[in-house]
C-alpha positions as CSV (number, residue, x, y, z in Angstrom):
1,M,-11.8,67.8,33.1
2,K,-13.4,71.3,33.4
3,K,-15.6,69.7,36.3
4,I,-12.4,68.4,38.0
5,A,-10.7,71.9,37.6
6,L,-13.8,73.6,39.2
7,L,-13.8,71.4,42.1
8,F,-10.0,71.9,42.7
9,L,-10.6,75.6,42.7
10,I,-13.7,75.5,45.0
11,L,-11.6,73.3,47.5
12,L,-8.6,75.6,47.2
13,S,-10.7,78.5,48.0
14,V,-12.3,77.0,51.2
15,W,-8.5,75.9,52.3
16,L,-7.5,79.4,51.7
17,V,-10.3,80.7,54.0
18,A,-9.8,78.0,56.8
19,A,-6.0,77.9,56.6
20,P,-5.3,80.9,58.9
21,A,-7.8,79.8,61.5
22,A,-6.1,76.3,61.5
23,F,-2.5,77.7,61.7
24,A,-3.5,80.0,64.5
25,Q,-5.0,77.1,66.6
26,G,-1.7,75.2,65.8
27,G,0.3,78.1,67.3
28,E,1.1,80.5,64.6
29,S,1.5,84.2,65.4
30,P,-2.0,85.5,66.2
31,G,-3.0,88.4,64.3
32,S,-2.8,90.9,67.1
33,F,-2.0,91.1,70.8
34,A,-3.9,94.5,71.2
35,A,-6.9,93.3,73.0
36,L,-4.9,91.0,75.3
37,A,-2.4,94.0,76.1
38,K,-5.2,96.3,76.5
39,R,-7.0,94.1,79.1
40,A,-4.0,93.4,81.2
41,A,-2.2,96.5,81.1
42,P,-4.3,98.5,83.8
43,A,-3.3,95.8,86.4
44,V,0.7,96.4,85.6
45,V,2.4,99.1,87.7
46,N,5.8,101.0,87.4
47,I,7.6,101.1,90.5
48,Y,10.3,103.6,91.5
49,V,12.4,103.4,94.6
50,V,15.0,105.3,96.5
51,Q,17.6,103.0,98.1
52,A,20.6,103.2,100.3
53,A,23.8,101.8,98.8
54,S,27.4,101.8,99.9
55,D,30.2,103.2,97.7
56,G,32.4,100.3,98.7
57,M,34.6,102.5,101.1
58,G,31.9,102.4,103.9
59,H,30.1,105.5,102.8
60,Q,26.2,105.4,102.3
61,R,24.8,107.1,99.2
62,I,21.2,107.3,97.8
63,R,20.5,105.4,94.6
64,Q,17.3,105.6,92.6
65,G,16.0,102.3,91.0
66,Q,12.9,101.2,89.0
67,G,11.1,97.9,88.1
68,S,7.7,96.6,87.5
69,G,4.9,95.0,89.2
70,F,1.3,93.4,88.9
71,I,-1.8,93.8,91.0
72,V,-3.1,90.7,92.5
73,D,-5.8,92.0,94.6
74,P,-8.3,94.9,94.2
75,D,-7.2,96.1,97.4
76,G,-3.9,97.1,96.4
77,Y,-1.7,94.1,96.9
78,I,1.2,94.0,94.3
79,V,3.8,91.3,93.4
80,T,7.2,92.2,92.3
81,N,10.9,91.0,92.5
82,N,12.6,91.4,95.9
83,H,15.7,92.9,94.3
84,V,13.3,95.7,93.1
85,V,12.5,96.9,96.5
86,A,15.1,95.7,98.8
87,S,16.7,98.2,101.2
88,A,14.2,100.8,99.7
89,Q,13.7,103.9,101.8
90,Q,10.8,105.0,99.6
91,I,8.5,103.1,97.2
92,K,6.4,104.7,94.6
93,V,4.0,103.0,92.5
94,R,2.5,104.6,89.1
95,L,-0.5,103.0,87.7
96,L,-1.6,103.1,84.1
97,D,-3.9,106.1,84.7
98,Q,-0.8,108.0,86.1
99,R,-1.9,107.9,89.6
100,V,0.9,107.7,92.2
101,F,0.9,105.9,95.5
102,D,3.5,105.4,98.1
103,A,3.9,101.6,99.0
104,T,4.8,99.5,101.9
105,V,6.6,96.1,101.8
106,V,4.2,93.4,103.4
107,G,6.9,90.6,103.0
108,F,9.8,89.3,101.0
109,D,11.6,86.0,100.2
110,R,15.3,86.4,99.2
111,Q,15.7,82.8,98.3
112,T,13.2,83.2,95.3
113,D,13.5,86.9,94.8
114,I,9.7,87.7,95.4
115,A,8.2,90.5,97.4
116,L,4.7,91.6,98.0
117,I,3.9,95.4,98.7
118,K,0.9,97.2,99.1
119,I,-0.9,100.6,98.3
120,K,-3.7,102.4,100.0
121,A,-6.3,102.0,97.1
122,R,-9.5,100.1,96.3
123,N,-11.4,98.6,93.6
124,L,-8.2,98.3,91.5
125,P,-7.9,96.1,88.3
126,F,-6.0,92.9,89.1
127,L,-4.7,89.9,87.3
128,H,-5.4,86.2,87.8
129,F,-2.8,83.5,88.2
130,G,-2.6,80.7,85.7
131,D,-1.3,77.2,85.9
132,S,2.7,77.5,84.9
133,D,2.7,73.7,85.1
134,D,0.3,73.7,81.9
135,L,2.5,76.0,80.1
136,Q,4.0,74.3,77.0
137,V,7.3,75.1,75.2
138,G,6.2,77.1,72.1
139,D,3.4,78.8,73.8
140,W,2.8,82.4,73.1
141,V,3.2,84.9,75.8
142,I,3.4,88.6,76.4
143,A,5.6,90.5,78.9
144,I,4.5,94.0,80.3
145,G,6.5,96.3,82.4
146,N,8.7,99.4,82.9
147,P,11.9,98.7,80.8
148,L,14.6,101.3,81.0
149,G,12.1,103.7,82.8
150,L,10.0,103.9,79.7
151,G,6.8,103.2,81.3
152,H,4.3,100.6,80.3
153,T,5.7,98.5,77.4
154,V,4.3,95.2,75.9
155,T,6.6,92.6,74.1
156,A,5.7,89.3,72.7
157,G,7.3,86.0,72.2
158,I,7.2,82.2,72.9
159,V,8.0,80.2,75.9
160,S,11.7,79.0,74.9
161,A,12.2,76.5,77.7
162,K,11.2,75.7,81.2
163,G,12.7,74.4,84.4
164,R,16.0,76.3,83.7
165,V,18.5,76.4,86.7
166,L,20.6,79.3,86.4
167,G,22.5,79.2,89.9
168,A,20.5,82.0,91.3
169,G,19.4,80.0,94.3
170,P,18.3,76.7,95.7
171,Y,14.8,76.9,94.1
172,D,15.8,77.6,90.6
173,D,12.9,76.9,88.1
174,F,12.9,79.6,85.5
175,I,10.5,79.9,82.3
176,Q,12.9,80.9,79.6
177,T,11.2,83.4,77.0
178,D,12.2,85.2,73.8
179,A,9.8,88.0,74.8
180,S,11.9,90.9,75.1
181,I,12.9,91.7,78.8
182,N,15.1,94.6,79.7
183,P,16.3,96.3,83.0
184,G,13.1,97.8,84.7
185,N,11.0,94.9,83.5
186,S,11.9,92.9,86.8
187,G,8.7,92.1,88.5
188,G,6.5,92.5,85.8
189,P,3.9,89.8,84.6
190,L,4.5,87.1,82.0
191,I,1.0,86.5,80.6
192,D,-0.5,83.6,78.5
193,M,-2.9,83.9,75.6
194,H,-5.9,83.8,78.1
195,G,-4.8,86.9,80.0
196,E,-3.5,85.1,83.0
197,V,-0.1,85.3,84.8
198,V,2.1,82.4,84.2
199,G,5.3,84.1,85.3
200,M,7.0,86.8,86.8
201,N,9.7,88.4,84.6
202,T,13.1,88.3,86.7
203,M,16.3,88.6,84.8
204,M,17.8,88.6,81.5
205,A,20.7,86.8,79.9
206,E,23.6,88.9,78.5
207,A,22.9,87.4,75.0
208,Q,20.2,89.4,73.6
209,G,16.7,88.0,73.5
210,I,16.7,85.7,76.3
211,G,14.7,86.5,79.3
212,F,13.6,84.5,82.4
213,A,10.4,84.5,84.6
214,I,9.5,82.7,87.8
215,P,6.8,80.4,87.3
216,S,3.3,81.5,88.5
217,N,2.8,78.4,90.8
218,M,5.9,79.1,92.7
219,V,4.8,83.0,93.0
220,R,1.5,82.2,94.2
221,V,2.5,79.9,97.0
222,I,4.9,82.5,98.1
223,I,2.8,85.4,98.2
224,D,0.0,83.7,100.0
225,Q,2.5,83.0,102.9
226,L,3.9,86.7,102.8
227,R,0.3,87.9,102.9
228,R,-0.7,85.8,105.8
229,R,2.3,86.0,108.0
230,G,4.9,88.3,106.3
231,H,7.4,85.5,105.6
232,V,7.8,82.2,104.2
233,E,7.9,78.7,106.1
234,R,9.5,76.3,104.0
235,S,8.8,72.4,104.2
236,W,11.7,70.2,105.0
237,L,12.3,66.7,103.8
238,G,15.8,66.2,105.0
239,A,17.4,64.7,102.2
240,Y,20.2,66.0,99.7
241,T,20.0,65.0,96.2
242,Q,22.4,65.1,93.1
243,P,22.1,64.8,89.3
244,I,21.7,61.5,87.5
245,T,24.3,61.0,85.0
246,Q,23.8,58.2,82.2
247,E,26.5,56.3,83.9
248,L,24.6,56.6,87.1
249,A,21.3,55.6,85.6
250,D,22.8,52.7,84.1
251,T,24.2,51.6,87.4
252,F,21.0,51.9,89.4
253,G,19.0,50.2,86.7
254,L,17.0,53.4,85.3
255,S,15.9,53.6,81.7
256,S,16.8,57.2,81.5
257,P,18.8,59.8,83.6
258,R,15.7,61.3,85.2
259,G,14.8,61.7,88.7
260,A,16.4,63.0,91.8
261,L,19.2,60.6,93.5
262,I,19.4,60.8,97.1
263,S,23.1,61.1,98.1
264,Q,22.3,61.9,101.9
265,V,19.5,61.5,104.5
266,V,19.8,63.7,107.5
267,P,19.3,61.7,110.7
268,G,16.1,62.3,112.5
269,S,14.6,64.2,109.5
270,P,11.2,63.5,107.9
271,A,12.9,61.5,105.1
272,D,14.9,59.4,107.7
273,H,11.4,58.6,109.7
274,G,9.8,57.9,106.3
275,G,12.1,55.4,105.2
276,L,14.2,57.3,102.3
277,R,17.7,56.0,101.9
278,A,20.9,57.1,100.1
279,G,20.9,55.5,96.7
280,D,16.9,55.9,96.3
281,V,15.8,57.7,93.0
282,V,12.8,59.8,93.6
283,V,10.9,59.9,90.3
284,E,7.5,61.1,91.4
285,F,6.4,63.7,94.2
286,N,2.7,63.4,95.1
287,G,1.9,62.5,91.5
288,R,4.3,64.9,89.6
289,L,7.2,63.6,87.7
290,V,10.6,64.5,89.1
291,E,12.7,64.9,86.0
292,A,15.9,66.3,87.5
293,A,17.6,66.7,91.0
294,E,16.8,70.4,91.6
295,D,12.9,69.5,90.9
296,L,12.4,67.7,94.1
297,P,13.6,70.9,96.7
298,A,11.3,73.2,94.7
299,M,8.3,70.7,95.0
300,V,8.9,70.2,98.8
301,A,9.3,73.9,99.4
302,Q,5.7,74.6,97.7
303,T,4.0,72.0,99.9
304,P,2.7,72.8,103.4
305,A,4.5,71.8,106.4
306,G,2.5,69.0,108.2
307,E,1.1,67.4,105.0
308,E,2.1,63.7,104.0
309,V,3.5,63.3,100.7
310,A,3.8,60.2,98.5
311,L,7.3,59.6,96.9
312,K,7.6,57.1,94.2
313,V,11.1,55.8,94.6
314,V,13.3,53.6,92.5
315,R,15.3,51.2,95.0
316,S,17.5,48.4,93.8
317,R,15.9,48.4,90.6
318,Q,12.4,48.1,92.2
319,T,9.8,50.8,92.5
320,I,8.4,51.5,95.7
321,T,6.0,54.2,97.2
322,L,7.0,56.0,100.5
323,H,4.6,58.2,102.6
324,I,6.5,60.9,104.3
325,K,5.1,63.8,106.5
326,L,7.0,67.0,105.9
327,E,7.9,69.3,108.7
328,A,8.8,72.9,108.8
329,M,12.5,73.7,107.9
330,P,14.5,74.1,111.2
331,D,16.1,77.6,111.7
332,N,19.5,76.1,111.7
333,T,19.1,73.9,108.5
334,T,21.8,74.9,105.9
335,R,22.3,73.6,102.5
336,L,25.6,71.6,102.1
337,A,28.5,73.0,100.5
338,P,29.0,72.2,96.7
339,R,31.5,69.6,95.7
340,T,35.1,71.1,95.4
341,G,38.3,69.7,93.9
342,A,41.3,68.8,95.9
343,E,44.9,68.7,95.0
344,G,46.7,65.2,94.6
345,R,49.9,64.0,93.5
346,P,50.5,61.4,90.7
347,E,50.9,58.1,91.9
348,S,49.9,54.8,90.3
349,G,46.7,53.7,91.3
350,A,45.7,50.0,92.3
351,G,42.5,48.1,91.0
352,G,42.9,49.7,87.7
353,L,40.9,53.0,89.0
354,G,43.9,55.4,89.3
355,I,43.6,55.9,93.2
356,E,45.5,54.9,96.3
357,L,43.7,54.4,99.6
358,T,44.4,53.7,103.3
359,D,42.5,52.5,106.2
360,I,40.8,55.0,108.6
361,T,42.4,54.1,111.9
362,S,41.3,55.6,115.3
363,E,43.9,58.5,115.0
364,L,43.0,59.2,111.5
365,A,39.5,59.1,112.3
366,R,39.9,61.6,115.1
367,Q,41.6,64.0,112.6
368,L,39.0,63.6,110.1
369,G,36.1,63.8,112.7
370,V,34.6,60.1,111.1
371,Q,34.1,56.9,112.5
372,P,37.1,54.6,112.6
373,N,36.8,51.9,109.9
374,A,33.7,53.7,108.2
375,G,35.0,53.6,104.7
376,V,38.5,54.2,103.3
377,L,40.5,57.4,102.5
378,V,41.7,58.5,99.1
379,T,45.1,59.4,99.5
380,S,46.0,60.1,95.9
381,V,44.2,60.3,92.6
382,N,46.0,59.9,89.2
383,P,45.5,62.6,86.7
384,D,43.3,61.4,83.6
385,G,42.5,58.1,85.6
386,Q,39.1,56.6,85.9
387,A,38.8,58.1,89.4
388,D,39.9,61.6,88.4
389,R,37.4,61.5,85.4
390,A,34.7,60.5,87.8
391,G,35.4,63.4,90.1
392,L,37.1,61.7,93.1
393,A,40.0,63.7,94.9
394,R,42.4,63.3,97.5
395,G,40.8,63.5,101.0
396,D,37.5,61.6,99.8
397,I,36.3,59.0,102.0
398,I,34.6,55.9,100.0
399,L,31.9,54.6,102.2
400,S,30.4,51.9,100.0
401,V,31.1,50.0,96.9
402,N,27.7,49.1,94.9
403,Q,25.7,49.9,97.9
404,Q,27.7,47.4,100.1
405,P,29.7,49.2,103.0
406,V,33.5,49.1,102.9
407,H,35.8,48.9,106.1
408,S,39.4,48.5,104.7
409,A,41.5,49.2,101.8
410,D,42.2,45.6,101.5
411,E,38.6,44.7,101.3
412,F,37.9,47.5,98.7
413,Y,40.8,46.0,96.4
414,S,39.7,42.5,97.1
415,R,36.2,43.4,96.1
416,I,37.5,45.2,92.9
417,Q,39.6,42.4,91.7
418,Q,36.8,39.9,91.9
419,M,34.9,42.0,89.4
420,P,35.0,41.4,85.7
421,E,36.8,44.3,83.6
422,G,33.9,46.7,82.3
423,T,31.9,46.2,85.6
424,R,30.1,49.4,86.3
425,L,30.8,50.6,89.9
426,V,29.0,53.1,91.9
427,L,30.7,54.5,95.0
428,L,29.2,56.6,97.8
429,V,31.7,59.0,98.5
430,Q,31.9,61.6,101.6
431,R,33.6,65.0,101.0
432,G,33.4,67.1,104.2
433,S,30.1,67.0,105.3
434,Q,28.5,66.1,101.9
435,T,28.1,62.6,100.5
436,F,27.4,62.1,96.8
437,W,27.5,59.0,94.4
438,V,30.2,58.5,91.7
439,S,30.1,56.0,88.9
440,M,32.8,54.5,86.9
441,A,33.8,51.3,85.0
442,R,36.2,48.6,86.3
């Protein structure tokens, strides 16, 4: 018995010695961030700007601002947020050793809020980029910057989420972290435990303890273009997407609501030439999973124009691969306006869907700017009916039912009445210049 007790004590002692290392490898808090912060801090800069601002009455006034940045090249190239240096009349950069330099803007990109500036200096300490795609939720990170004008400040936390869409722009793809980010941190680096930049701190939420950073892979692509040509040239696919609900996933035969549902293909675009169609669901882009609709535009934008890409697509419940050569985005290409509601008056709906329809005659087609008999016009929508809950509105044009074109109201009603109750319908709808998919039950 004594031998068993002695053996137990020995094993317990070994476990107590080994446990801290095991927990650290498993993601527990490291003992200190001091070495990491000491190594990275010399490449982080404080930025002070003088900007021209309007007082709202047409008068210009001078405003001072501040932010952060990090050196990415020993010859003085510095990355920061565009909103830190936008409209700046003067930019000052202070290094950790207290040296101060004037800076000039090399280039900027408003859509991603990334800017590249430069100071006249050599042999500067600089940071390397890591691969933000490899970043995992729960990984430890530190943020270094100039919060509230206090100078170099280090905060630590974990990656709370990835791929956050905040409505900041068409290429939203933010890393969420609970490492403290405050005004003045904008443009500073988010650094992993290897000392590599995995994001650029950009904004905070009103709720305390939530900050957001632009992924390093996006930053790296943008600043490479800014350094070479002073502006960003984006690739263009020429297809518009919409999120996939569970109802749409069921209708299109998807195992889960993942991917980018193509709602419209621009005639003559790379997508059109490559065979992409409305109703296709893009699930992979050059071997990378497309989890949500907003992933696809960001992936396209990060790919050089002229490159041929492979899109894995689900079409009619079959998986196919399309090879599409991307082009530079035309200057006149704009994003379609988001879907908006329209007022309708309560009326009884036919077909059990809660809508009233009419044919698109030649005269009506001329007024609407569409082709005659290309779809049917929604003239009213019952409140709280199937169509209303699915998002249909008066003035919408239904182009197809279950991916079959519809040319008249009678044809629509006849097709619906032949379907058993509970049948899942998918309608292709045009609203203004935008088309999108709607799913509902018969």
